[in-house]
N, C-alpha and C positions, 0 to 999 in steps of 0.2 A: 430460777435455777442458778443464776449467778450468785445469789445470796447464800444458797446452801454450799456452793463450792467455796466461797470466801470464808464462811464459818468453819467448814471442815479444814481448810488450809490453816486458819488461825488456830484451831485446836491442835493440829499436828505440830505447828511451830511452838505453841505453849508446852506441849508434851515433851518435845525435844529439849527445850530450854530447862524444864523441870528435871528431866533425867540427867542432863549435863550438870546442873547445879547439885543434884544429889550425889552424883559420882565424885565431884570435887569436894563437896563440903560434908558429905555423910561419912560415918566411920565404917569403912568397908574392909579394914585390915583384919586378917584372920587371927584367931587366938593362937598364941605360940606356947608350947610347952615341951619339955624334954622328956623323951621316952627311952628308958633303958630296958633291954630285954636280953637275957643271956642266950647264947647260941652254943649248942653242943655239936662239935665236929667229930666225925668218925676218923680216928687216927689209926696208925699201925700199932 
């Protein structure tokens, strides 16, 4: 039973380290582009 808990704990730690590394080193920035859309306003 202790072996299973140790393995599970180790997998959780490795998963967290992998997620942290991907967040810092992965390209997670969104694509930016300019959008222009005309607006018609009801005037007097």
